KOLSEDO-427483 format. One record per atom (N, C-alpha, C, CB): residue in one letter; atom name; x, y, z. Coordinates in Angstrom, 3 decimals, decimal comma, always signed. Glycine has a CB too. Example, Ala and Ser with C-alpha at 12.3 -4.5 7.8 and 13.67 -1.06 7.14 Angstrom:
BEGIN
site aa: A&at: N&east: +13,190&north: -5,690&up: +7,800 .
site aa: A&at: CA&east: +12,300&north: -4,500&up: +7,800 .
site aa: A&at: C&east: +13,200&north: -3,300&up: +7,800 .
site aa: A&at: CB&east: +11,308&north: -4,473&up: +9,046 .
site aa: S&at: N&east: +12,850&north: -2,250&up: +7,080 .
site aa: S&at: CA&east: +13,670&north: -1,060&up: +7,140 .
site aa: S&at: C&east: +12,900&north: +0,030&up: +7,870 .
site aa: S&at: CB&east: +14,084&north: -0,598&up: +5,725 .
END
This chain:
BEGIN
site aa: Y&at: N&east: +104,894&north: +171,937&up: +173,374 .
site aa: Y&at: CA&east: +105,916&north: +171,906&up: +172,338 .
site aa: Y&at: C&east: +105,444&north: +172,733&up: +171,152 .
site aa: Y&at: CB&east: +106,230&north: +170,451&up: +171,908 .
site aa: F&at: N&east: +106,329&north: +173,587&up: +170,642 .
site aa: F&at: CA&east: +106,060&north: +174,369&up: +169,442 .
site aa: F&at: C&east: +107,134&north: +174,055&up: +168,413 .
site aa: F&at: CB&east: +106,016&north: +175,896&up: +169,758 .
site aa: E&at: N&east: +106,750&north: +173,996&up: +167,155 .
site aa: E&at: CA&east: +107,719&north: +173,965&up: +166,064 .
site aa: E&at: C&east: +107,415&north: +175,166&up: +165,189 .
site aa: E&at: CB&east: +107,654&north: +172,610&up: +165,244 .
site aa: I&at: N&east: +108,405&north: +176,011&up: +165,009 .
site aa: I&at: CA&east: +108,230&north: +177,244&up: +164,248 .
site aa: I&at: C&east: +108,540&north: +176,962&up: +162,784 .
site aa: I&at: CB&east: +109,141&north: +178,384&up: +164,802 .
site aa: L&at: N&east: +107,566&north: +177,238&up: +161,933 .
site aa: L&at: CA&east: +107,702&north: +177,017&up: +160,494 .
site aa: L&at: C&east: +107,454&north: +178,327&up: +159,761 .
site aa: L&at: CB&east: +106,721&north: +175,918&up: +160,001 .
site aa: V&at: N&east: +108,271&north: +178,608&up: +158,771 .
site aa: V&at: CA&east: +108,114&north: +179,846&up: +158,011 .
site aa: V&at: C&east: +107,119&north: +179,627&up: +156,873 .
site aa: V&at: CB&east: +109,481&north: +180,330&up: +157,456 .
site aa: R&at: N&east: +106,281&north: +180,633&up: +156,668 .
site aa: R&at: CA&east: +105,330&north: +180,624&up: +155,561 .
site aa: R&at: C&east: +105,320&north: +182,013&up: +154,930 .
site aa: R&at: CB&east: +103,894&north: +180,211&up: +156,044 .
site aa: I&at: N&east: +105,173&north: +182,051&up: +153,626 .
site aa: I&at: CA&east: +105,087&north: +183,317&up: +152,886 .
site aa: I&at: C&east: +103,802&north: +183,278&up: +152,074 .
site aa: I&at: CB&east: +106,349&north: +183,544&up: +151,956 .
site aa: R&at: N&east: +103,128&north: +184,424&up: +152,013 .
site aa: R&at: CA&east: +101,913&north: +184,528&up: +151,197 .
site aa: R&at: C&east: +102,258&north: +185,159&up: +149,853 .
site aa: R&at: CB&east: +100,816&north: +185,360&up: +151,928 .
site aa: N&at: N&east: +101,597&north: +184,667&up: +148,810 .
site aa: N&at: CA&east: +101,791&north: +185,256&up: +147,484 .
site aa: N&at: C&east: +100,861&north: +186,462&up: +147,317 .
site aa: N&at: CB&east: +101,530&north: +184,199&up: +146,365 .
site aa: G&at: N&east: +100,854&north: +187,046&up: +146,139 .
site aa: G&at: CA&east: +100,040&north: +188,225&up: +145,871 .
site aa: G&at: C&east: +98,549&north: +188,005&up: +146,010 .
site aa: G&at: CB&east: +100,323&north: +188,716&up: +144,514 .
site aa: Y&at: N&east: +98,114&north: +186,761&up: +146,001 .
site aa: Y&at: CA&east: +96,692&north: +186,426&up: +146,151 .
site aa: Y&at: C&east: +96,319&north: +186,094&up: +147,596 .
site aa: Y&at: CB&east: +96,338&north: +185,250&up: +145,253 .
site aa: G&at: N&east: +97,314&north: +186,136&up: +148,479 .
site aa: G&at: CA&east: +97,061&north: +185,811&up: +149,878 .
site aa: G&at: C&east: +97,171&north: +184,341&up: +150,209 .
site aa: G&at: CB&east: +95,721&north: +186,282&up: +150,257 .
site aa: D&at: N&east: +97,549&north: +183,527&up: +149,219 .
site aa: D&at: CA&east: +97,709&north: +182,090&up: +149,446 .
site aa: D&at: C&east: +99,122&north: +181,804&up: +149,955 .
site aa: D&at: CB&east: +97,426&north: +181,289&up: +148,144 .
site aa: Y&at: N&east: +99,243&north: +180,768&up: +150,780 .
site aa: Y&at: CA&east: +100,562&north: +180,381&up: +151,268 .
site aa: Y&at: C&east: +101,361&north: +179,689&up: +150,172 .
site aa: Y&at: CB&east: +100,435&north: +179,468&up: +152,490 .
site aa: V&at: N&east: +102,643&north: +180,029&up: +150,119 .
site aa: V&at: CA&east: +103,577&north: +179,418&up: +149,175 .
site aa: V&at: C&east: +104,361&north: +178,354&up: +149,943 .
site aa: V&at: CB&east: +104,542&north: +180,494&up: +148,524 .
site aa: S&at: N&east: +104,528&north: +177,202&up: +149,349 .
site aa: S&at: CA&east: +105,264&north: +176,120&up: +149,992 .
site aa: S&at: C&east: +106,718&north: +176,522&up: +150,227 .
site aa: S&at: CB&east: +105,194&north: +174,844&up: +149,140 .
site aa: P&at: N&east: +107,255&north: +176,236&up: +151,417 .
site aa: P&at: CA&east: +108,671&north: +176,501&up: +151,671 .
site aa: P&at: C&east: +109,577&north: +175,759&up: +150,692 .
site aa: P&at: CB&east: +109,026&north: +176,113&up: +153,097 .
site aa: A&at: N&east: +109,085&north: +174,658&up: +150,131 .
site aa: A&at: CA&east: +109,872&north: +173,906&up: +149,146 .
site aa: A&at: C&east: +110,173&north: +174,760&up: +147,918 .
site aa: A&at: CB&east: +109,129&north: +172,627&up: +148,727 .
site aa: L&at: N&east: +109,391&north: +175,808&up: +147,703 .
site aa: L&at: CA&east: +109,616&north: +176,696&up: +146,563 .
site aa: L&at: C&east: +110,560&north: +177,850&up: +146,893 .
site aa: L&at: CB&east: +108,297&north: +177,246&up: +146,075 .
site aa: F&at: N&east: +110,418&north: +178,450&up: +148,081 .
site aa: F&at: CA&east: +111,214&north: +179,650&up: +148,353 .
site aa: F&at: C&east: +112,476&north: +179,412&up: +149,175 .
site aa: F&at: CB&east: +110,371&north: +180,641&up: +149,057 .
site aa: I&at: N&east: +112,541&north: +178,357&up: +149,970 .
site aa: I&at: CA&east: +113,754&north: +178,112&up: +150,765 .
site aa: I&at: C&east: +114,952&north: +177,778&up: +149,872 .
site aa: I&at: CB&east: +113,513&north: +176,967&up: +151,764 .
site aa: P&at: N&east: +114,830&north: +176,859&up: +148,908 .
site aa: P&at: CA&east: +115,981&north: +176,604&up: +148,030 .
site aa: P&at: C&east: +116,432&north: +177,861&up: +147,277 .
site aa: P&at: CB&east: +115,636&north: +175,505&up: +147,028 .
site aa: A&at: N&east: +115,479&north: +178,684&up: +146,864 .
site aa: A&at: CA&east: +115,840&north: +179,927&up: +146,165 .
site aa: A&at: C&east: +116,574&north: +180,876&up: +147,106 .
site aa: A&at: CB&east: +114,580&north: +180,618&up: +145,592 .
site aa: S&at: N&east: +116,127&north: +180,960&up: +148,361 .
site aa: S&at: CA&east: +116,797&north: +181,850&up: +149,317 .
site aa: S&at: C&east: +118,220&north: +181,378&up: +149,596 .
site aa: S&at: CB&east: +116,000&north: +181,926&up: +150,631 .
site aa: E&at: N&east: +118,426&north: +180,073&up: +149,603 .
site aa: E&at: CA&east: +119,774&north: +179,542&up: +149,802 .
site aa: E&at: C&east: +120,628&north: +179,741&up: +148,553 .
site aa: E&at: CB&east: +119,714&north: +178,051&up: +150,170 .
site aa: R&at: N&east: +120,033&north: +179,548&up: +147,391 .
site aa: R&at: CA&east: +120,763&north: +179,721&up: +146,133 .
site aa: R&at: C&east: +121,252&north: +181,167&up: +145,977 .
site aa: R&at: CB&east: +119,870&north: +179,331&up: +144,936 .
site aa: Y&at: N&east: +120,416&north: +182,130&up: +146,378 .
site aa: Y&at: CA&east: +120,778&north: +183,541&up: +146,242 .
site aa: Y&at: C&east: +121,411&north: +184,112&up: +147,507 .
site aa: Y&at: CB&east: +119,555&north: +184,350&up: +145,881 .
site aa: N&at: N&east: +121,747&north: +183,223&up: +148,436 .
site aa: N&at: CA&east: +122,492&north: +183,593&up: +149,640 .
site aa: N&at: C&east: +121,765&north: +184,635&up: +150,498 .
site aa: N&at: CB&east: +123,855&north: +184,122&up: +149,252 .
site aa: I&at: N&east: +120,444&north: +184,491&up: +150,622 .
site aa: I&at: CA&east: +119,667&north: +185,418&up: +151,451 .
site aa: I&at: C&east: +118,859&north: +184,693&up: +152,535 .
site aa: I&at: CB&east: +118,726&north: +186,236&up: +150,571 .
site aa: A&at: N&east: +119,143&north: +183,419&up: +152,733 .
site aa: A&at: CA&east: +118,396&north: +182,649&up: +153,737 .
site aa: A&at: C&east: +118,546&north: +183,260&up: +155,128 .
site aa: A&at: CB&east: +118,873&north: +181,190&up: +153,754 .
site aa: H&at: N&east: +119,697&north: +183,865&up: +155,418 .
site aa: H&at: CA&east: +119,898&north: +184,461&up: +156,740 .
site aa: H&at: C&east: +118,926&north: +185,610&up: +157,002 .
site aa: H&at: CB&east: +121,332&north: +184,957&up: +156,876 .
site aa: W&at: N&east: +118,483&north: +186,304&up: +155,971 .
site aa: W&at: CA&east: +117,487&north: +187,373&up: +156,154 .
site aa: W&at: C&east: +116,163&north: +186,785&up: +156,624 .
site aa: W&at: CB&east: +117,282&north: +188,167&up: +154,838 .
site aa: I&at: N&east: +115,771&north: +185,692&up: +155,994 .
site aa: I&at: CA&east: +114,531&north: +185,019&up: +156,403 .
site aa: I&at: C&east: +114,678&north: +184,500&up: +157,832 .
site aa: I&at: CB&east: +114,184&north: +183,849&up: +155,430 .
site aa: D&at: N&east: +115,803&north: +183,872&up: +158,129 .
site aa: D&at: CA&east: +116,020&north: +183,322&up: +159,468 .
site aa: D&at: C&east: +116,033&north: +184,417&up: +160,536 .
site aa: D&at: CB&east: +117,333&north: +182,543&up: +159,509 .
site aa: K&at: N&east: +116,571&north: +185,589&up: +160,216 .
site aa: K&at: CA&east: +116,536&north: +186,707&up: +161,171 .
site aa: K&at: C&east: +115,092&north: +187,086&up: +161,495 .
site aa: K&at: CB&east: +117,297&north: +187,934&up: +160,604 .
site aa: Q&at: N&east: +114,257&north: +187,133&up: +160,476 .
site aa: Q&at: CA&east: +112,848&north: +187,460&up: +160,702 .
site aa: Q&at: C&east: +112,157&north: +186,393&up: +161,541 .
site aa: Q&at: CB&east: +112,122&north: +187,626&up: +159,369 .
site aa: V&at: N&east: +112,462&north: +185,146&up: +161,266 .
site aa: V&at: CA&east: +111,857&north: +184,049&up: +162,030 .
site aa: V&at: C&east: +112,261&north: +184,151&up: +163,501 .
site aa: V&at: CB&east: +112,282&north: +182,673&up: +161,447 .
site aa: I&at: N&east: +113,540&north: +184,357&up: +163,765 .
site aa: I&at: CA&east: +114,024&north: +184,495&up: +165,146 .
site aa: I&at: C&east: +113,369&north: +185,697&up: +165,814 .
site aa: I&at: CB&east: +115,566&north: +184,639&up: +165,179 .
site aa: T&at: N&east: +113,394&north: +186,835&up: +165,151 .
site aa: T&at: CA&east: +112,834&north: +188,065&up: +165,717 .
site aa: T&at: C&east: +111,354&north: +187,905&up: +166,033 .
site aa: T&at: CB&east: +113,038&north: +189,236&up: +164,755 .
site aa: Q&at: N&east: +110,582&north: +187,443&up: +165,070 .
site aa: Q&at: CA&east: +109,139&north: +187,327&up: +165,280 .
site aa: Q&at: C&east: +108,793&north: +186,257&up: +166,314 .
site aa: Q&at: CB&east: +108,445&north: +187,011&up: +163,964 .
site aa: T&at: N&east: +109,531&north: +185,168&up: +166,319 .
site aa: T&at: CA&east: +109,270&north: +184,104&up: +167,298 .
site aa: T&at: C&east: +109,537&north: +184,591&up: +168,713 .
site aa: T&at: CB&east: +110,134&north: +182,870&up: +166,998 .
site aa: L&at: N&east: +110,703&north: +185,194&up: +168,932 .
site aa: L&at: CA&east: +111,035&north: +185,650&up: +170,283 .
site aa: L&at: C&east: +110,090&north: +186,751&up: +170,739 .
site aa: L&at: CB&east: +112,481&north: +186,146&up: +170,339 .
site aa: E&at: N&east: +109,731&north: +187,669&up: +169,837 .
site aa: E&at: CA&east: +108,782&north: +188,725&up: +170,201 .
site aa: E&at: C&east: +107,427&north: +188,131&up: +170,588 .
site aa: E&at: CB&east: +108,612&north: +189,719&up: +169,038 .
site aa: W&at: N&east: +106,979&north: +187,110&up: +169,857 .
site aa: W&at: CA&east: +105,693&north: +186,480&up: +170,157 .
site aa: W&at: C&east: +105,708&north: +185,888&up: +171,562 .
site aa: W&at: CB&east: +105,367&north: +185,387&up: +169,120 .
site aa: F&at: N&east: +106,770&north: +185,149&up: +171,880 .
site aa: F&at: CA&east: +106,862&north: +184,540&up: +173,207 .
site aa: F&at: C&east: +107,018&north: +185,597&up: +174,297 .
site aa: F&at: CB&east: +108,033&north: +183,561&up: +173,259 .
site aa: E&at: N&east: +107,818&north: +186,632&up: +174,037 .
site aa: E&at: CA&east: +108,052&north: +187,668&up: +175,043 .
site aa: E&at: C&east: +106,767&north: +188,401&up: +175,407 .
site aa: E&at: CB&east: +109,090&north: +188,664&up: +174,542 .
site aa: Q&at: N&east: +105,830&north: +188,457&up: +174,491 .
site aa: Q&at: CA&east: +104,537&north: +189,095&up: +174,763 .
site aa: Q&at: C&east: +103,578&north: +188,152&up: +175,490 .
site aa: Q&at: CB&east: +103,901&north: +189,570&up: +173,457 .
site aa: R&at: N&east: +103,982&north: +186,912&up: +175,678 .
site aa: R&at: CA&east: +103,125&north: +185,899&up: +176,299 .
site aa: R&at: C&east: +103,893&north: +185,105&up: +177,367 .
site aa: R&at: CB&east: +102,567&north: +184,942&up: +175,224 .
site aa: P&at: N&east: +104,227&north: +185,748&up: +178,487 .
site aa: P&at: CA&east: +104,999&north: +185,049&up: +179,524 .
site aa: P&at: C&east: +104,302&north: +183,798&up: +180,059 .
site aa: P&at: CB&east: +105,274&north: +185,991&up: +180,670 .
site aa: E&at: N&east: +102,972&north: +183,782&up: +180,010 .
site aa: E&at: CA&east: +102,245&north: +182,600&up: +180,492 .
site aa: E&at: C&east: +102,497&north: +181,395&up: +179,589 .
site aa: E&at: CB&east: +100,735&north: +182,891&up: +180,570 .
site aa: V&at: N&east: +102,748&north: +181,640&up: +178,302 .
site aa: V&at: CA&east: +103,073&north: +180,551&up: +177,376 .
site aa: V&at: C&east: +104,489&north: +180,046&up: +177,657 .
site aa: V&at: CB&east: +102,943&north: +181,022&up: +175,894 .
site aa: I&at: N&east: +105,414&north: +180,972&up: +177,904 .
site aa: I&at: CA&east: +106,796&north: +180,587&up: +178,226 .
site aa: I&at: C&east: +106,811&north: +179,675&up: +179,448 .
site aa: I&at: CB&east: +107,676&north: +181,843&up: +178,480 .
site aa: E&at: N&east: +106,015&north: +180,038&up: +180,445 .
site aa: E&at: CA&east: +105,972&north: +179,260&up: +181,684 .
site aa: E&at: C&east: +105,541&north: +177,813&up: +181,434 .
site aa: E&at: CB&east: +105,023&north: +179,918&up: +182,683 .
site aa: Q&at: N&east: +104,610&north: +177,614&up: +180,514 .
site aa: Q&at: CA&east: +104,080&north: +176,284&up: +180,216 .
site aa: Q&at: C&east: +104,877&north: +175,541&up: +179,141 .
site aa: Q&at: CB&east: +102,644&north: +176,401&up: +179,780 .
site aa: L&at: N&east: +105,760&north: +176,261&up: +178,466 .
site aa: L&at: CA&east: +106,475&north: +175,714&up: +177,309 .
site aa: L&at: C&east: +107,476&north: +174,636&up: +177,704 .
site aa: L&at: CB&east: +107,194&north: +176,826&up: +176,568 .
site aa: G&at: N&east: +107,411&north: +173,513&up: +176,983 .
site aa: G&at: CA&east: +108,436&north: +172,486&up: +177,139 .
site aa: G&at: C&east: +109,632&north: +172,833&up: +176,268 .
site aa: G&at: CB&east: +107,882&north: +171,086&up: +176,775 .
site aa: R&at: N&east: +109,384&north: +173,005&up: +174,988 .
site aa: R&at: CA&east: +110,455&north: +173,315&up: +174,044 .
site aa: R&at: C&east: +109,865&north: +173,962&up: +172,801 .
site aa: R&at: CB&east: +111,252&north: +172,041&up: +173,670 .
site aa: C&at: N&east: +110,670&north: +174,811&up: +172,183 .
site aa: C&at: CA&east: +110,310&north: +175,476&up: +170,936 .
site aa: C&at: C&east: +111,414&north: +175,174&up: +169,925 .
site aa: C&at: CB&east: +110,121&north: +177,031&up: +171,139 .
site aa: S&at: N&east: +111,068&north: +174,492&up: +168,843 .
site aa: S&at: CA&east: +112,045&north: +174,173&up: +167,792 .
site aa: S&at: C&east: +111,928&north: +175,187&up: +166,665 .
site aa: S&at: CB&east: +111,833&north: +172,731&up: +167,250 .
site aa: I&at: N&east: +113,065&north: +175,716&up: +166,262 .
site aa: I&at: CA&east: +113,113&north: +176,701&up: +165,185 .
site aa: I&at: C&east: +114,015&north: +176,161&up: +164,085 .
site aa: I&at: CB&east: +113,622&north: +178,088&up: +165,700 .
site aa: N&at: N&east: +113,468&north: +176,012&up: +162,894 .
site aa: N&at: CA&east: +114,249&north: +175,546&up: +161,745 .
site aa: N&at: C&east: +115,052&north: +176,703&up: +161,169 .
site aa: N&at: CB&east: +113,327&north: +174,931&up: +160,660 .
site aa: L&at: N&east: +116,340&north: +176,478&up: +160,982 .
site aa: L&at: CA&east: +117,224&north: +177,489&up: +160,407 .
site aa: L&at: C&east: +117,991&north: +176,889&up: +159,241 .
site aa: L&at: CB&east: +118,198&north: +178,043&up: +161,472 .
site aa: S&at: N&east: +118,367&north: +177,738&up: +158,322 .
site aa: S&at: CA&east: +119,167&north: +177,317&up: +157,180 .
site aa: S&at: C&east: +120,599&north: +177,032&up: +157,631 .
site aa: S&at: CB&east: +119,148&north: +178,395&up: +156,069 .
site aa: G&at: N&east: +121,176&north: +175,989&up: +157,099 .
site aa: G&at: CA&east: +122,582&north: +175,710&up: +157,369 .
site aa: G&at: C&east: +123,463&north: +176,851&up: +156,899 .
site aa: G&at: CB&east: +123,006&north: +174,413&up: +156,699 .
site aa: Q&at: N&east: +123,025&north: +177,511&up: +155,847 .
site aa: Q&at: CA&east: +123,749&north: +178,668&up: +155,323 .
site aa: Q&at: C&east: +123,814&north: +179,775&up: +156,380 .
site aa: Q&at: CB&east: +123,074&north: +179,191&up: +154,031 .
site aa: S&at: N&east: +122,717&north: +179,989&up: +157,094 .
site aa: S&at: CA&east: +122,701&north: +181,005&up: +158,150 .
site aa: S&at: C&east: +123,669&north: +180,645&up: +159,263 .
site aa: S&at: CB&east: +121,287&north: +181,172&up: +158,718 .
site aa: M&at: N&east: +123,723&north: +179,361&up: +159,598 .
site aa: M&at: CA&east: +124,600&north: +178,933&up: +160,677 .
site aa: M&at: C&east: +126,074&north: +179,074&up: +160,308 .
site aa: M&at: CB&east: +124,299&north: +177,498&up: +161,049 .
site aa: G&at: N&east: +126,361&north: +179,253&up: +159,023 .
site aa: G&at: CA&east: +127,721&north: +179,500&up: +158,566 .
site aa: G&at: C&east: +128,007&north: +180,975&up: +158,329 .
site aa: G&at: CB&east: +127,981&north: +178,731&up: +157,307 .
site aa: N&at: N&east: +127,067&north: +181,844&up: +158,680 .
site aa: N&at: CA&east: +127,188&north: +183,284&up: +158,451 .
site aa: N&at: C&east: +127,471&north: +183,967&up: +159,790 .
site aa: N&at: CB&east: +125,890&north: +183,866&up: +157,787 .
site aa: Q&at: N&east: +128,668&north: +184,520&up: +159,950 .
site aa: Q&at: CA&east: +129,066&north: +185,101&up: +161,239 .
site aa: Q&at: C&east: +128,161&north: +186,250&up: +161,665 .
site aa: Q&at: CB&east: +130,500&north: +185,588&up: +161,167 .
site aa: E&at: N&east: +127,719&north: +187,058&up: +160,721 .
site aa: E&at: CA&east: +126,804&north: +188,161&up: +161,049 .
site aa: E&at: C&east: +125,506&north: +187,609&up: +161,653 .
site aa: E&at: CB&east: +126,492&north: +189,012&up: +159,780 .
site aa: F&at: N&east: +125,006&north: +186,526&up: +161,069 .
site aa: F&at: CA&east: +123,792&north: +185,907&up: +161,605 .
site aa: F&at: C&east: +124,047&north: +185,330&up: +162,993 .
site aa: F&at: CB&east: +123,284&north: +184,805&up: +160,659 .
site aa: I&at: N&east: +125,169&north: +184,657&up: +163,180 .
site aa: I&at: CA&east: +125,506&north: +184,074&up: +164,487 .
site aa: I&at: C&east: +125,579&north: +185,168&up: +165,546 .
site aa: I&at: CB&east: +126,850&north: +183,304&up: +164,417 .
site aa: D&at: N&east: +126,227&north: +186,293&up: +165,228 .
site aa: D&at: CA&east: +126,309&north: +187,411&up: +166,176 .
site aa: D&at: C&east: +124,913&north: +187,924&up: +166,529 .
site aa: D&at: CB&east: +127,162&north: +188,557&up: +165,591 .
site aa: F&at: N&east: +124,074&north: +188,089&up: +165,507 .
site aa: F&at: CA&east: +122,690&north: +188,520&up: +165,722 .
site aa: F&at: C&east: +121,961&north: +187,524&up: +166,622 .
site aa: F&at: CB&east: +121,947&north: +188,670&up: +164,370 .
site aa: L&at: N&east: +122,078&north: +186,243&up: +166,301 .
site aa: L&at: CA&east: +121,382&north: +185,191&up: +167,041 .
site aa: L&at: C&east: +121,796&north: +185,186&up: +168,513 .
site aa: L&at: CB&east: +121,663&north: +183,822&up: +166,411 .
site aa: L&at: N&east: +123,094&north: +185,226&up: +168,775 .
site aa: L&at: CA&east: +123,578&north: +185,220&up: +170,157 .
site aa: L&at: C&east: +123,087&north: +186,437&up: +170,928 .
site aa: L&at: CB&east: +125,101&north: +185,170&up: +170,184 .
site aa: E&at: N&east: +123,161&north: +187,602&up: +170,299 .
site aa: E&at: CA&east: +122,696&north: +188,827&up: +170,955 .
site aa: E&at: C&east: +121,201&north: +188,744&up: +171,266 .
site aa: E&at: CB&east: +122,987&north: +190,056&up: +170,069 .
site aa: R&at: N&east: +120,441&north: +188,267&up: +170,306 .
site aa: R&at: CA&east: +118,979&north: +188,198&up: +170,472 .
site aa: R&at: C&east: +118,594&north: +187,166&up: +171,531 .
site aa: R&at: CB&east: +118,299&north: +187,852&up: +169,131 .
site aa: L&at: N&east: +119,270&north: +186,027&up: +171,545 .
site aa: L&at: CA&east: +118,969&north: +185,008&up: +172,554 .
site aa: L&at: C&east: +119,349&north: +185,476&up: +173,957 .
site aa: L&at: CB&east: +119,701&north: +183,708&up: +172,226 .
site aa: E&at: N&east: +120,481&north: +186,173&up: +174,069 .
site aa: E&at: CA&east: +120,927&north: +186,664&up: +175,375 .
site aa: E&at: C&east: +119,982&north: +187,713&up: +175,944 .
site aa: E&at: CB&east: +122,327&north: +187,243&up: +175,266 .
site aa: S&at: N&east: +119,338&north: +188,490&up: +175,081 .
site aa: S&at: CA&east: +118,456&north: +189,558&up: +175,553 .
site aa: S&at: C&east: +116,997&north: +189,118&up: +175,688 .
site aa: S&at: CB&east: +118,539&north: +190,736&up: +174,615 .
site aa: S&at: N&east: +116,700&north: +187,891&up: +175,323 .
site aa: S&at: CA&east: +115,321&north: +187,405&up: +175,336 .
site aa: S&at: C&east: +114,905&north: +186,901&up: +176,713 .
site aa: S&at: CB&east: +115,149&north: +186,299&up: +174,311 .
site aa: T&at: N&east: +113,607&north: +187,003&up: +176,984 .
site aa: T&at: CA&east: +113,060&north: +186,436&up: +178,220 .
site aa: T&at: C&east: +112,736&north: +184,950&up: +178,058 .
site aa: T&at: CB&east: +111,800&north: +187,201&up: +178,642 .
site aa: L&at: N&east: +112,848&north: +184,443&up: +176,838 .
site aa: L&at: CA&east: +112,639&north: +183,013&up: +176,593 .
site aa: L&at: C&east: +113,935&north: +182,281&up: +176,947 .
site aa: L&at: CB&east: +112,219&north: +182,737&up: +175,092 .
site aa: P&at: N&east: +113,923&north: +181,427&up: +177,971 .
site aa: P&at: CA&east: +115,148&north: +180,734&up: +178,375 .
site aa: P&at: C&east: +115,716&north: +179,870&up: +177,244 .
site aa: P&at: CB&east: +114,877&north: +179,867&up: +179,604 .
site aa: C&at: N&east: +117,017&north: +179,927&up: +177,073 .
site aa: C&at: CA&east: +117,675&north: +179,179&up: +175,989 .
site aa: C&at: C&east: +117,432&north: +177,678&up: +176,080 .
site aa: C&at: CB&east: +119,168&north: +179,448&up: +176,005 .
site aa: E&at: N&east: +117,260&north: +177,154&up: +177,290 .
site aa: E&at: CA&east: +117,032&north: +175,711&up: +177,408 .
site aa: E&at: C&east: +115,663&north: +175,290&up: +176,868 .
site aa: E&at: CB&east: +117,159&north: +175,284&up: +178,864 .
site aa: K&at: N&east: +114,824&north: +176,272&up: +176,545 .
site aa: K&at: CA&east: +113,515&north: +175,964&up: +175,959 .
site aa: K&at: C&east: +113,523&north: +176,120&up: +174,439 .
site aa: K&at: CB&east: +112,442&north: +176,865&up: +176,565 .
site aa: I&at: N&east: +114,703&north: +176,368&up: +173,879 .
site aa: I&at: CA&east: +114,827&north: +176,575&up: +172,433 .
site aa: I&at: C&east: +115,690&north: +175,473&up: +171,831 .
site aa: I&at: CB&east: +115,431&north: +177,971&up: +172,121 .
site aa: C&at: N&east: +115,223&north: +174,903&up: +170,739 .
site aa: C&at: CA&east: +115,993&north: +173,922&up: +169,974 .
site aa: C&at: C&east: +116,155&north: +174,481&up: +168,563 .
site aa: C&at: CB&east: +115,288&north: +172,502&up: +169,959 .
site aa: L&at: N&east: +117,383&north: +174,727&up: +168,152 .
site aa: L&at: CA&east: +117,647&north: +175,211&up: +166,799 .
site aa: L&at: C&east: +117,916&north: +174,010&up: +165,907 .
site aa: L&at: CB&east: +118,851&north: +176,211&up: +166,773 .
site aa: E&at: N&east: +117,148&north: +173,895&up: +164,832 .
site aa: E&at: CA&east: +117,287&north: +172,776&up: +163,906 .
site aa: E&at: C&east: +117,791&north: +173,295&up: +162,569 .
site aa: E&at: CB&east: +115,941&north: +172,023&up: +163,731 .
site aa: I&at: N&east: +118,770&north: +172,596&up: +162,014 .
site aa: I&at: CA&east: +119,279&north: +172,954&up: +160,689 .
site aa: I&at: C&east: +118,437&north: +172,227&up: +159,657 .
site aa: I&at: CB&east: +120,801&north: +172,594&up: +160,536 .
site aa: T&at: N&east: +118,043&north: +172,937&up: +158,616 .
site aa: T&at: CA&east: +117,154&north: +172,375&up: +157,597 .
site aa: T&at: C&east: +117,771&north: +171,157&up: +156,924 .
site aa: T&at: CB&east: +116,818&north: +173,429&up: +156,549 .
site aa: E&at: N&east: +116,892&north: +170,318&up: +156,404 .
site aa: E&at: CA&east: +117,319&north: +169,083&up: +155,746 .
site aa: E&at: C&east: +118,223&north: +169,345&up: +154,547 .
site aa: E&at: CB&east: +116,108&north: +168,288&up: +155,305 .
site aa: T&at: N&east: +118,003&north: +170,449&up: +153,838 .
site aa: T&at: CA&east: +118,832&north: +170,721&up: +152,659 .
site aa: T&at: C&east: +120,286&north: +170,900&up: +153,058 .
site aa: T&at: CB&east: +118,331&north: +171,970&up: +151,919 .
site aa: A&at: N&east: +120,521&north: +171,537&up: +154,200 .
site aa: A&at: CA&east: +121,895&north: +171,727&up: +154,669 .
site aa: A&at: C&east: +122,498&north: +170,403&up: +155,103 .
site aa: A&at: CB&east: +121,939&north: +172,734&up: +155,828 .
site aa: A&at: N&east: +121,729&north: +169,608&up: +155,807 .
site aa: A&at: CA&east: +122,234&north: +168,313&up: +156,267 .
site aa: A&at: C&east: +122,575&north: +167,414&up: +155,087 .
site aa: A&at: CB&east: +121,206&north: +167,626&up: +157,175 .
site aa: M&at: N&east: +121,729&north: +167,390&up: +154,087 .
site aa: M&at: CA&east: +121,957&north: +166,534&up: +152,918 .
site aa: M&at: C&east: +123,164&north: +166,994&up: +152,110 .
site aa: M&at: CB&east: +120,717&north: +166,514&up: +152,028 .
site aa: S&at: N&east: +123,400&north: +168,301&up: +152,039 .
site aa: S&at: CA&east: +124,523&north: +168,791&up: +151,242 .
site aa: S&at: C&east: +125,854&north: +168,592&up: +151,946 .
site aa: S&at: CB&east: +124,332&north: +170,256&up: +150,919 .
site aa: N&at: N&east: +125,830&north: +168,268&up: +153,248 .
site aa: N&at: CA&east: +127,065&north: +168,082&up: +154,005 .
site aa: N&at: C&east: +127,325&north: +166,625&up: +154,355 .
site aa: N&at: CB&east: +127,022&north: +168,901&up: +155,266 .
site aa: L&at: N&east: +126,721&north: +165,695&up: +153,637 .
site aa: L&at: CA&east: +126,915&north: +164,277&up: +153,935 .
site aa: L&at: C&east: +128,325&north: +163,794&up: +153,624 .
site aa: L&at: CB&east: +125,923&north: +163,453&up: +153,162 .
site aa: D&at: N&east: +128,980&north: +164,378&up: +152,628 .
site aa: D&at: CA&east: +130,325&north: +163,924&up: +152,294 .
site aa: D&at: C&east: +131,275&north: +164,603&up: +153,220 .
site aa: D&at: CB&east: +130,688&north: +164,210&up: +150,820 .
END
């Protein structure tokens, strides 16, 4: 089992908490750019390691709810998943807690 988590390094090479940059990316409507990179890099990593795919139970990828509401992102996601060697049944897409909490009403 893998859970894919995004991390960004600051100018000093230290990791910045997602709690700092994810809300900002959603506020400025650019979370889909980050999610595209996460999808691209994750699938490329697995595609270069077929032996890992063979042993993989499931890979969970956290995505912004904002991205899931962006048609351009959905088109990108579907195209990328269809062309990947990673079987879709081994992928679990999770919507971030911020999106779930904002849609409670």
